[in-house]
Each structure stands twice: as structure tokens, then as C-alpha cells.
C-alpha positions as CSV (number, residue, x, y, z in Angstrom):
1,M,-3.6,-19.4,-11.5
2,K,-0.8,-20.2,-13.9
3,T,-0.1,-16.5,-14.4
4,I,-0.3,-15.8,-10.6
5,G,2.2,-18.7,-10.1
6,Q,4.6,-17.2,-12.6
7,V,4.4,-13.8,-10.9
8,L,4.9,-15.2,-7.5
9,D,7.8,-17.3,-8.8
10,L,7.0,-20.4,-6.8
11,D,10.4,-22.1,-7.4
12,T,12.3,-19.1,-6.1
13,M,9.8,-18.8,-3.2
14,R,10.3,-22.5,-2.3
15,T,14.1,-22.1,-2.3
16,E,14.0,-19.0,-0.1
17,I,11.6,-20.8,2.3
18,A,14.1,-23.7,2.6
19,D,17.0,-21.3,3.2
20,L,15.1,-19.3,5.9
21,S,14.0,-22.5,7.6
22,E,17.6,-23.5,8.0
23,Q,18.4,-20.1,9.5
24,V,15.5,-20.4,11.9
25,A,16.6,-23.8,13.0
26,A,20.1,-22.5,13.9
27,P,20.7,-22.5,17.7
28,D,22.3,-19.1,17.6
29,L,19.5,-17.4,15.7
30,W,18.4,-15.2,18.6
31,D,21.9,-14.0,19.4
32,D,21.0,-11.2,16.9
33,Q,17.4,-10.3,17.8
34,D,16.9,-7.8,15.0
35,N,18.1,-10.4,12.4
36,A,16.0,-13.1,14.0
37,T,12.9,-11.0,13.8
38,R,13.5,-10.2,10.2
39,V,14.2,-13.8,9.3
40,T,11.2,-15.3,11.1
41,G,8.9,-12.5,9.8
42,R,10.0,-13.1,6.2
43,L,9.6,-16.9,6.6
44,S,6.1,-16.5,8.0
45,M,5.1,-14.2,5.2
46,L,6.5,-16.4,2.4
47,Q,5.1,-19.6,3.9
48,G,1.7,-18.0,4.2
49,E,1.8,-16.9,0.6
50,F,3.0,-20.3,-0.6
51,D,0.4,-22.2,1.4
52,R,-2.3,-19.8,0.2
53,F,-1.5,-20.5,-3.4
54,N,-1.3,-24.3,-3.0
55,N,-4.5,-24.5,-0.9
56,L,-6.3,-22.6,-3.6
57,A,-4.9,-24.9,-6.3
58,E,-6.1,-28.0,-4.3
59,R,-9.6,-26.4,-4.0
60,I,-9.7,-26.0,-7.8
61,E,-8.7,-29.6,-8.3
62,E,-11.3,-30.9,-5.9
63,L,-13.9,-28.7,-7.6
64,G,-13.1,-30.4,-10.9
65,V,-13.6,-33.8,-9.3
66,L,-16.9,-32.7,-7.8
67,V,-18.2,-31.4,-11.2
68,E,-17.1,-34.6,-12.9
69,L,-18.9,-36.8,-10.4
70,G,-22.0,-34.6,-10.5
71,Q,-22.2,-34.9,-14.3
72,E,-21.6,-38.6,-14.3
73,E,-24.3,-39.3,-11.7
74,N,-26.6,-36.4,-12.9
75,D,-26.6,-35.2,-9.3
76,A,-28.2,-31.8,-9.1
77,D,-27.1,-31.3,-5.4
78,S,-23.5,-31.9,-6.3
79,M,-23.7,-29.4,-9.2
80,A,-25.3,-26.8,-7.0
81,E,-22.6,-27.3,-4.4
82,A,-19.9,-27.0,-7.2
83,E,-21.5,-23.8,-8.5
84,A,-21.4,-22.2,-5.0
85,E,-17.8,-23.3,-4.5
86,L,-16.9,-21.9,-8.0
87,I,-18.1,-18.4,-6.9
88,K,-16.0,-18.6,-3.7
89,I,-12.9,-19.8,-5.6
90,K,-13.3,-17.1,-8.2
91,K,-13.3,-14.4,-5.5
92,S,-10.2,-16.0,-3.8
93,V,-8.3,-16.1,-7.1
94,E,-9.1,-12.4,-7.8
95,S,-7.9,-11.6,-4.3
96,L,-4.7,-13.5,-4.8
97,E,-4.2,-11.8,-8.2
98,I,-4.5,-8.4,-6.4
99,R,-1.7,-9.5,-4.1
100,T,0.6,-10.0,-7.1
101,L,0.1,-6.4,-8.0
102,L,1.6,-5.3,-4.7
103,S,5.2,-5.2,-5.8
104,G,6.3,-1.7,-4.5
105,E,9.4,-1.3,-2.3
106,Y,7.4,-1.2,1.0
107,D,4.1,-2.9,-0.1
108,V,4.8,-6.0,2.0
109,R,5.1,-3.9,5.2
110,E,2.5,-3.4,8.0
111,A,0.6,-0.1,7.8
112,L,0.5,3.0,10.0
113,V,-2.8,4.9,9.4
114,S,-3.4,8.4,10.6
115,I,-6.8,10.1,10.3
116,R,-7.3,13.9,10.8
117,A,-10.6,15.8,10.9
118,G,-10.7,18.5,8.2
119,A,-13.2,21.3,7.4
120,G,-16.7,20.8,8.8
121,G,-16.5,21.4,12.5
122,V,-18.0,18.7,14.8
123,D,-19.3,16.8,11.7
124,A,-15.7,16.4,10.5
125,A,-14.6,15.1,13.9
126,D,-17.4,12.7,13.9
127,F,-16.5,11.6,10.3
128,A,-12.9,11.0,11.4
129,E,-14.1,8.7,14.1
130,M,-16.4,6.9,11.6
131,L,-13.4,6.3,9.3
132,M,-11.3,5.0,12.1
133,R,-14.1,2.5,13.0
134,M,-14.3,1.6,9.3
135,Y,-10.7,0.6,9.1
136,V,-10.6,-1.2,12.4
137,R,-13.7,-3.2,11.4
138,W,-12.0,-4.1,8.1
139,A,-9.0,-5.3,10.0
140,E,-11.1,-7.3,12.4
141,Q,-12.9,-9.0,9.5
142,H,-9.5,-10.2,8.2
143,N,-8.2,-11.1,11.7
144,Y,-5.5,-8.4,11.5
145,P,-4.3,-7.1,14.9
146,V,-4.8,-3.3,15.4
147,E,-2.6,-1.2,17.7
148,V,-3.8,2.3,18.6
149,F,-1.0,4.8,19.2
150,E,-2.9,8.0,19.7
151,T,-6.4,9.3,19.8
152,S,-7.1,13.0,20.2
153,Y,-10.8,13.5,21.0
154,A,-12.8,16.6,19.9
155,E,-14.6,18.6,22.5
156,E,-18.2,17.9,21.4
157,A,-17.9,14.5,19.6
158,G,-15.6,12.5,17.4
159,L,-11.8,12.7,16.9
160,K,-9.5,15.5,16.0
161,S,-6.9,12.9,15.0
162,A,-5.9,9.3,15.5
163,T,-3.0,7.1,14.6
164,F,-3.0,3.3,14.6
165,A,-1.1,0.4,13.2
166,I,-2.5,-2.6,11.3
167,H,-0.2,-5.6,11.8
168,A,-0.4,-7.8,8.7
169,P,1.8,-8.5,5.7
170,Y,1.0,-6.3,2.8
171,A,-1.2,-4.0,4.9
172,Y,0.6,-1.0,3.6
173,G,0.5,-2.0,0.0
174,T,-3.2,-2.7,0.4
175,L,-4.3,0.4,2.4
176,S,-2.0,2.9,0.7
177,V,-4.7,3.5,-1.9
178,E,-6.8,4.9,0.9
179,A,-4.5,7.9,1.4
180,G,-6.1,11.3,0.6
181,T,-9.1,13.4,1.4
182,H,-12.4,11.7,2.2
183,R,-15.7,13.7,1.9
184,L,-19.0,13.1,3.7
185,V,-22.4,14.6,2.8
186,R,-25.3,14.0,5.2
187,I,-28.0,15.6,7.3
188,S,-26.0,16.7,10.3
189,P,-27.0,15.0,13.6
190,F,-25.5,18.0,15.3
191,D,-27.6,20.7,13.6
192,N,-30.9,21.3,15.3
193,Q,-32.3,22.6,12.1
194,G,-31.6,19.4,10.2
195,R,-29.5,20.9,7.5
196,R,-27.2,19.0,5.1
197,Q,-23.6,19.3,6.0
198,T,-20.4,18.6,4.0
199,S,-17.3,17.6,6.0
200,F,-13.9,16.3,5.2
201,A,-11.2,14.1,6.8
202,A,-7.7,13.3,5.7
203,V,-6.2,9.8,5.7
204,E,-2.5,9.2,5.7
205,V,-1.0,5.7,5.3
206,V,2.8,5.0,5.7
207,P,4.7,1.7,6.1
208,V,6.0,0.4,9.4
209,L,9.7,0.4,9.3
210,E,12.1,-2.4,10.1
211,Q,15.4,-2.1,12.0
212,T,17.3,-2.3,8.7
213,D,15.7,0.8,7.3
214,E,18.1,3.8,7.2
215,I,16.4,6.6,9.0
216,D,18.8,8.4,11.4
217,I,17.4,11.3,13.4
218,P,19.9,13.3,15.5
219,D,18.7,13.9,19.0
220,E,19.0,17.6,18.6
221,E,16.4,17.6,15.8
222,I,13.7,16.2,18.1
223,R,11.7,18.1,20.7
224,T,10.0,15.9,23.3
225,D,7.0,17.1,25.2
226,V,5.1,15.0,27.9
227,Y,1.6,15.5,29.0
228,R,-1.3,13.8,30.7
229,S,-3.5,11.5,28.4
230,G,-7.1,12.6,28.1
231,G,-10.3,10.8,27.0
232,P,-13.6,12.0,25.7
233,G,-14.7,15.3,27.3
234,G,-11.2,15.9,28.7
235,Q,-11.6,13.1,31.3
236,S,-8.2,12.1,32.7
237,V,-7.3,8.5,31.9
238,N,-3.9,8.7,33.5
239,T,-2.6,10.1,36.8
240,T,0.9,10.8,35.4
241,D,2.3,12.7,32.4
242,S,2.9,9.5,30.4
243,A,1.7,10.7,27.0
244,V,4.5,11.8,24.6
245,R,4.6,14.2,21.7
246,L,7.6,14.3,19.4
247,T,8.3,17.2,17.1
248,H,10.9,16.8,14.3
249,I,12.2,20.4,14.3
250,P,13.6,20.6,10.7
251,T,10.3,19.4,9.1
252,G,7.7,20.3,11.7
253,V,6.3,16.8,11.7
254,V,4.6,16.1,15.0
255,V,3.5,12.7,16.3
256,S,2.0,11.7,19.7
257,C,1.5,8.4,21.6
258,Q,-0.6,7.9,24.7
259,N,-1.7,4.3,24.4
260,E,0.9,2.9,26.9
261,K,1.0,3.6,30.6
262,S,4.8,4.1,30.6
263,Q,6.3,7.3,29.2
264,L,9.3,5.3,27.9
265,Q,7.0,2.9,26.0
266,N,5.0,5.8,24.6
267,K,8.2,7.5,23.5
268,A,9.4,4.3,21.7
269,S,6.1,4.0,19.9
270,A,6.1,7.6,18.9
271,M,9.6,7.2,17.5
272,I,8.3,4.3,15.3
273,V,5.6,6.6,13.9
274,L,7.9,9.5,13.4
275,K,10.4,7.5,11.5
276,A,7.7,6.0,9.3
277,K,6.3,9.5,8.5
278,L,9.8,10.9,7.8
279,L,10.5,8.0,5.4
280,A,7.2,8.6,3.6
281,R,8.0,12.3,3.4
282,K,11.4,11.5,1.9
283,K,9.9,9.2,-0.7
284,A,7.3,11.8,-1.6
285,E,10.0,14.4,-2.1
286,E,12.0,12.1,-4.3
287,K,8.9,11.4,-6.4
288,A,8.0,15.1,-6.6
289,H,11.6,15.8,-7.8
290,L,11.4,13.1,-10.5
291,D,7.9,14.4,-11.5
292,G,9.4,17.9,-11.8
293,L,12.2,16.6,-14.0
294,R,9.6,14.9,-16.2
295,G,7.5,18.0,-16.3
296,D,4.6,16.4,-14.5
297,V,2.4,19.2,-13.2
298,Q,-0.6,17.0,-12.2
299,A,-1.8,17.0,-8.7
300,S,-1.5,13.8,-6.6
301,W,-4.1,11.2,-7.2
302,G,-4.8,10.9,-3.5
303,D,-5.9,14.5,-2.8
304,Q,-9.6,13.9,-2.9
305,M,-10.5,10.4,-3.6
306,R,-13.8,9.3,-2.2
307,N,-17.3,10.7,-1.5
308,Y,-19.6,9.2,1.1
309,V,-23.1,10.6,0.4
310,L,-25.9,9.8,2.8
311,N,-28.4,12.5,1.7
312,P,-30.3,13.2,-0.6
313,Y,-29.3,9.7,-1.9
314,Q,-27.0,7.0,-0.6
315,V,-23.8,6.1,-2.4
316,V,-20.1,5.7,-1.7
317,K,-18.1,6.5,-4.8
318,D,-14.3,6.4,-5.5
319,L,-13.5,9.4,-7.6
320,R,-10.4,7.8,-9.2
321,T,-11.7,4.3,-10.1
322,G,-15.4,5.0,-10.5
323,Y,-16.2,2.1,-8.2
324,E,-19.3,2.8,-6.1
325,S,-21.5,1.1,-3.5
326,G,-25.2,1.9,-2.9
327,N,-24.9,0.7,0.7
328,P,-22.8,3.1,2.8
329,S,-23.7,1.4,6.1
330,T,-21.8,-1.8,5.0
331,V,-18.9,0.2,3.8
332,F,-18.6,2.0,7.2
333,D,-18.9,-1.5,8.8
334,G,-15.6,-2.4,7.0
335,D,-16.7,-3.8,3.6
336,L,-13.7,-2.1,1.9
337,D,-12.2,-5.0,-0.2
338,P,-14.0,-4.0,-3.5
339,F,-12.8,-0.4,-3.1
340,L,-9.2,-1.5,-2.2
341,E,-9.0,-4.0,-5.1
342,A,-10.3,-1.3,-7.6
343,G,-7.8,1.2,-6.2
344,I,-4.8,-1.2,-6.5
345,R,-5.8,-2.1,-10.1
346,W,-6.2,1.7,-10.8
347,R,-2.8,2.5,-9.3
348,R,-1.1,-0.2,-11.3
349,G,-2.6,1.2,-14.5
350,A,-1.5,4.7,-13.6
351,E,2.0,3.5,-12.9
352,R,2.1,1.8,-16.4
353,V,1.0,5.1,-18.0
354,E,3.7,7.0,-16.2
355,A,6.3,4.5,-17.2
């Protein structure tokens, strides 16, 4: 906890909270809505982190008192209660320690997650839907709001692609270790001969941008197409052409949004996704350029990163960290934290090696 407090720099955090609180109290705060949103968001995030650390420190202090009383009175029930609380506190400290490792430029941001079915036909589309459910369940377990921008359903089952936002501080830094190719091995429920099938899905994670981020896209570089939203089996879910597809002509990046009933709202949401993807592309190109200058010829760590094997045995294994779970059903139900924490620690170690 002492080390975590040093990394968080609690004195600086306390000073910034006081300064932001003064700004929030100013009567003219909302005259500039973009700045007001930035200030209130930053204050909420910092206050949450500060309270989280202090609440955990109080729990540790109370645990010490409980242990002392239990020892003095030789109270087995109190000692058992203390042991259970110690396990919970240890997990909370480890989680807080992980948060201190998220120090990248955009790690504090909310996350935009895109999932795309790869090789494997209908099994891959079904796998893509399983992955989307997995991330949504993970977000629900943490009480993080999820906003779906686009879902493109496959003809027989599952999803061709989906894009959704997870609105929580540090969602991008946490989930960015999920980017890459995911591989599923199972007996296909769509094969009447019961054969084992290998299928793939790609996961992309980019940060949600703020108004202050510099991404300027000239109108002539964007092609806008409108179409009617569709649901499973091609069923019409709208009676107007409200869905929007934006194509960035120079790069070929395509994004869609069909979640809103209004074409204007869908276009605004699609623009948020497009800007986020272009920023991520720009950062990736800059990194590739630096890697080239360093002579780095290694493939990206996120290319193929996790196997989900349901037959002939059951295991979910991360190929980068070596972390694995023998219970795939709980993983698909959103039990991702151990994989995320292992991935964040692995990434920090890789960054140190590169440095």
C-alpha cells in the first residue's frame, strides 16, 4: 500500500482534486460545455481513485484491530472473520496495484471494443457473439455501462461484427490487452456429424476520444452511406434508413452505427468510433516506425493471444502470459479479471524489456 500510494502520488492528487473542485463550483463552469465535461470527468475519476485508496487503508487498519482483539480474547470466530477479510483485502490491493500499472497516454479513457468473426464460417460468427457476451457480462459485473453502436448479424447464427463502448475510467487501459486474435476449438453445434471445429475472431480495442484530442477529418475524406437497420435473419428493425456507414477514403477504415433511431444521432456516434480508430491507427503507425528504426522485426504481441478449448479437454489459455483457467464457462460468463491482470503485468514487463 505504501508503494501504491507513492505511485498514485496522493499529495499531488489531493491538490488537483481541490483545484478541480473550485472550478466545478464556479457559476460560469457550463458556459464552456466541453471544458466542463472534461473538468467534472477528471474530478470524478480522481476522487474515485483517492477514495478507493483511503477506504482500503481503513479496511486494513480495522483488520489489524480485529486481529488484536481476537488474539487478546482468544476468539476463534473473530480470527476466522479476520482471515476471510484478509483474503478479500489482498485481492483488492492486487487490483489497485494493477491500476497503478496503467500509465499509458490513453489508459485512463473509456474503451471502444470491436469484434469481427474470422475464419470458421458459422462457428466463427457464433464465437464472435460469445465474445461480445463475455465482455458485456464482465462490464455488468463491475457496474460499467455498455453502449452498443453496431451489430451486424450473420445469416445462420452469431455476429459478423459488433462495436460497443464500455464507459468506465481506465476501461481502455484494462481491456487493451484483449486486442488480437482469439481462437475457439470445440465440437461444432452446427455440424450434424459432430466434428471438431476451429474458429477465429478478432478483437480490437481503442480509446474513446475527448473533445481536446486533435483528430481533424476533412469532409471530402468521408463517404457517408445510409441504410435500413436489420436484426437476426434480416428482420427489419427500423422503417427508415437511419443506420449510417462512414468510410474514411484515404485509409479505407469503415465504421457503422445503427443503435439510435435518428440518422443524425447514428452519424454522430459513428464519427466518434471513426475518430477513435483513426487515432489508434496513427499511434500504431508511429510505433511501427519507431520499431523499424530500432530494427524490431517481431510481430505484434496481440496477433494471436488466447485459445478457448472446449474439446477434447476444457481450458482457456493466454498464449502470452501463460495464465489459464480450466473452467471456460465462467470465463465466457465474464470472469476475465485474472486474464486482464496477467496481461497488464505481462505488457508492463514487455515495455521494460523494450526500453
